[in-house]
C-alpha positions as a printed Julia matrix, in Angstrom:
308×3 Matrix{Float64}:
  94.27   55.67  105.1
  91.62   57.81  103.38
  92.9    58.2    99.83
  90.79   61.36   99.36
  92.54   63.15  102.18
  96.0    61.72  101.25
  98.82   63.61   99.79
  99.41   60.67   97.43
  98.22   61.07   93.94
  99.04   59.49   90.61
 100.52   61.61   87.84
  98.29   62.79   85.07
  98.64   60.78   81.83
  98.54   63.79   79.57
 100.52   64.55   76.35
 102.64   67.71   76.58
 100.57   70.97   77.05
 102.36   72.63   74.12
 101.19   69.89   71.83
  97.57   70.15   73.03
  97.62   73.92   72.56
  99.0    73.61   69.06
  96.36   71.03   68.17
  93.49   73.05   69.7
  94.52   76.21   67.74
  94.97   74.28   64.51
  91.56   72.51   64.94
  89.83   75.88   65.67
  91.28   77.48   62.47
  91.58   74.29   60.33
  95.02   75.89   59.42
  98.54   75.49   60.65
  99.3    78.98   59.39
  96.58   80.77   61.43
  97.27   78.68   64.46
 100.9    79.74   64.23
  99.82   83.38   64.11
  97.62   82.96   67.18
 100.4    81.3    69.23
 103.27   83.41   67.85
 105.26   80.49   66.55
 106.09   79.22   63.04
 103.75   76.9    61.03
 106.37   74.19   61.01
 106.41   74.27   64.89
 102.63   73.72   64.9
 102.93   70.88   62.39
 105.69   69.27   64.44
 103.7    69.55   67.68
 100.51   68.09   66.03
 102.52   65.24   64.52
 104.12   64.39   67.91
 100.51   64.36   69.53
  99.23   62.06   66.75
 102.18   59.68   67.33
 101.63   59.63   71.12
  97.98   58.91   70.73
  98.48   56.37   67.9
  96.0    57.78   65.52
  95.67   60.7    63.07
  93.75   63.75   64.2
  93.7    65.64   60.85
  93.12   64.58   57.33
  95.67   66.59   55.31
  94.06   67.71   52.1
  95.47   69.97   49.43
  95.82   73.39   51.03
  93.23   72.34   53.62
  92.85   70.48   56.94
  89.93   68.4    58.1
  89.42   66.75   61.51
  89.13   63.02   61.74
  86.39   61.71   64.13
  89.1    61.27   66.85
  90.32   64.76   66.2
  86.82   66.23   66.43
  86.27   64.4    69.78
  89.54   65.65   71.2
  88.95   69.16   69.92
  85.54   69.46   71.64
  86.89   68.28   74.95
  90.05   70.46   74.78
  88.11   73.57   73.84
  85.83   73.03   76.91
  88.88   72.38   79.15
  90.86   75.43   77.9
  87.78   77.63   78.23
  87.48   76.57   81.9
  91.18   77.06   82.47
  91.06   80.59   80.88
  88.09   81.57   83.09
  89.91   80.37   86.3
  93.01   82.39   85.36
  90.89   85.44   84.5
  89.39   85.33   88.05
  92.84   85.55   89.55
  93.87   88.47   87.31
  90.7    90.38   87.72
  91.01   92.87   90.63
  88.58   91.95   93.55
  85.21   93.5    93.54
  85.18   96.75   95.65
  83.69   96.58   99.04
  81.23   99.38   99.87
  81.75  100.9   103.37
  79.46  103.71  104.7
  81.25  106.13  107.01
  79.0   108.35  109.11
  80.06  111.58  110.63
  78.89  115.1   111.25
  78.66  117.53  108.38
  81.59  119.7   109.42
  83.99  116.79  109.88
  82.86  115.34  106.54
  83.36  118.52  104.63
  86.56  119.81  106.39
  88.45  116.57  107.18
  87.2   113.59  105.13
  86.56  115.17  101.71
  89.98  116.77  101.35
  91.42  113.34  101.91
  89.24  111.31   99.56
  91.81  111.0    96.73
  94.44  109.82   99.26
  91.94  107.27  100.53
  91.26  105.92   97.05
  94.97  105.42   96.39
  95.52  103.78   99.75
  92.4   101.54   99.61
  91.53  100.81   96.01
  89.44   97.8    96.85
  87.01   99.78   99.06
  84.25  102.02   97.88
  83.76  104.67  100.57
  80.29  106.03  100.93
  80.03  109.19  103.11
  76.96  109.79  105.29
  77.12  113.36  106.58
  74.64  114.18  109.26
  74.61  115.74  112.62
  72.11  113.1   113.75
  73.7   109.96  115.09
  73.07  106.78  113.16
  72.53  103.34  114.8
  75.57  101.32  114.01
  74.3    98.19  115.67
  71.34   98.14  113.24
  73.62   98.72  110.22
  72.54  102.25  109.29
  76.25  102.76  108.65
  79.46  100.56  108.89
  81.75  102.9   110.76
  81.48  106.26  112.24
  83.59  109.26  113.48
  81.97  110.82  116.49
  82.83  113.42  119.03
  82.28  112.73  122.66
  83.85  110.5   125.29
  83.84  107.21  123.38
  81.65  105.39  125.88
  78.84  104.09  123.69
  77.33  100.68  124.67
  77.52   98.09  122.0
  80.17   99.89  120.04
  84.04   99.37  119.78
  85.7   102.84  119.85
  89.17  104.38  119.52
  90.25  107.93  120.28
  91.55  109.77  117.25
  92.28  113.16  118.39
  91.43  115.82  121.02
  89.3   118.68  119.87
  89.47  122.23  120.9
  87.58  125.39  119.8
  88.8   129.05  119.85
  87.75  132.5   118.51
  88.87  132.66  114.89
  88.5   135.43  112.4
  89.87  136.9   109.21
  93.1   138.92  109.6
  91.34  141.78  107.8
  89.5   142.54  111.02
  92.73  143.56  112.71
  91.63  141.97  116.0
  94.46  141.35  118.47
  93.05  142.1   122.02
  90.12  140.3   123.58
  89.09  143.67  125.06
  88.21  144.74  121.49
  85.9   141.77  120.9
  82.64  143.68  121.74
  83.44  145.88  118.78
  82.99  142.89  116.4
  80.04  140.69  115.42
  79.95  137.22  117.09
  79.28  134.29  114.79
  77.39  131.45  116.55
  77.02  127.82  115.55
  74.33  125.45  116.88
  75.41  122.36  118.9
  73.51  119.1   119.27
  71.65  118.61  122.71
  73.85  115.51  123.46
  77.13  117.53  123.17
  79.17  117.05  126.4
  80.91  120.38  126.41
  79.68  122.68  123.62
  82.04  125.44  122.54
  79.52  128.38  122.7
  80.32  132.0   123.31
  78.81  132.27  126.89
  81.16  129.51  127.95
  84.11  131.18  126.3
  83.45  134.4   128.1
  83.28  132.58  131.47
  86.6   130.75  130.83
  88.31  133.94  129.5
  87.09  135.87  132.55
  85.5   138.52  130.38
  82.03  139.9   130.95
  79.85  138.86  128.06
  77.27  141.18  126.36
  74.25  141.46  128.56
  71.17  139.26  128.04
  70.03  138.49  124.53
  72.38  141.02  123.03
  75.1   138.5   122.53
  73.22  136.58  119.95
  70.96  139.33  118.59
  73.91  141.31  117.41
  75.58  138.35  115.77
  75.13  135.74  113.06
  73.91  132.24  113.73
  74.35  129.05  111.69
  73.25  125.43  112.03
  76.32  124.2   110.21
  79.97  124.95  111.34
  81.1   125.02  107.75
  78.88  128.02  107.06
  80.12  129.7   110.18
  83.62  129.27  108.93
  82.71  130.82  105.5
  81.3   133.78  107.33
  84.5   134.25  109.31
  86.56  133.95  106.15
  84.55  136.61  104.49
  85.28  138.94  107.49
  81.72  139.04  108.81
  82.81  138.57  112.39
  84.54  136.28  114.83
  83.46  132.58  115.0
  84.08  129.89  117.64
  85.64  127.24  115.4
  87.4   123.89  115.59
  91.16  124.17  115.54
  91.27  120.72  113.93
  88.83  121.47  111.08
  90.26  125.01  110.53
  93.93  123.81  110.44
  94.44  124.48  106.75
  93.01  128.05  106.99
  95.17  128.75  110.04
  98.27  127.41  108.21
  97.58  129.61  105.11
  96.72  132.67  107.15
  93.15  132.94  105.85
  92.1   132.67  109.45
  93.87  133.72  112.57
  93.4   132.95  116.31
  93.92  136.38  117.92
  93.72  135.2   121.44
  92.63  132.46  123.75
  91.46  130.52  125.64
  90.77  127.44  123.57
  87.82  125.37  124.79
  88.18  121.59  125.23
  85.14  119.82  123.77
  86.26  116.18  124.1
  87.68  114.06  121.33
  86.98  112.54  117.99
  86.52  108.77  118.1
  86.27  105.96  115.6
  83.31  103.69  116.31
  81.96  100.41  114.9
  79.42   97.95  116.19
  80.71   95.05  118.31
  81.84   92.18  116.15
  82.33   94.23  112.96
  85.83   95.63  113.68
  87.54   92.82  111.87
  85.53   92.97  108.62
  88.04   93.56  105.88
  86.38   96.76  104.39
  85.66   98.23  107.83
  89.12   97.4   109.01
  90.68   99.11  105.96
  88.65  102.34  106.58
  89.43  102.18  110.4
  93.18  101.85  109.85
  93.31  104.54  107.18
  91.41  107.14  109.31
  93.62  106.33  112.37
  96.85  106.73  110.29
  95.61  110.03  108.88
  94.73  111.33  112.45
  98.16  110.23  113.74
  99.87  112.06  110.87
  97.99  115.22  111.71
């Protein structure tokens, strides 16, 4: 049998740990009184432990002078080794007590989702995943997850991205939203109000733009270029929402990202239809889905999406 791999081992031939701790403290201070203060015991307890250690070793460790202690050569040798050993022991215990270093995980998503969905939940994320440092990359340009430009992403689309593992989070729909101060209730009155437009990326599968909405609503749109010329246009959906909140017109906005404003009544959906634009998906590069930090962010986002 290989003794190194065996479960058989001899017991350590060591004096009691309490005696070794008492001696190490007394040797460091050259005082039973101060050693007792360090270990929160009485001086007589320190003296008793040191005496027992000397008896077990068969030799004195201190020279007891008048109101003073001095180490014998054997005591000095033992003190040096014990100090090194206790330092190593203390360092090992500190590693276990110390919280693990935070793992940095970069989450990439579009600017509207980052501002309207992720940021309001950041404090909840910190409480749920204290060992993960979440770095938010907000851009309407897709990053290359396979090349490590981000660790995990929330994307809209169909989830069919080669080289990526994806999971559907939630369906997304867009509808006309506006401030209640406009008093808009009937789609027939829509031409009386300014339309707020938002740019969509060329790769979008089913962009929620006003011409599409008029088609699905069965309403004749403003002719030619008049639809956009008489309205407001933004490159960022968050800015379009702010314009709608201020009463500047009617915007085609995400029902998911406007959920809080709809709940509070700051925005209303005066009529339909709502346009289906696909779904939001979680995505990571193949092979990275089980990395601890990535998995923590993945599960947290999925749980938040499920909770609504």
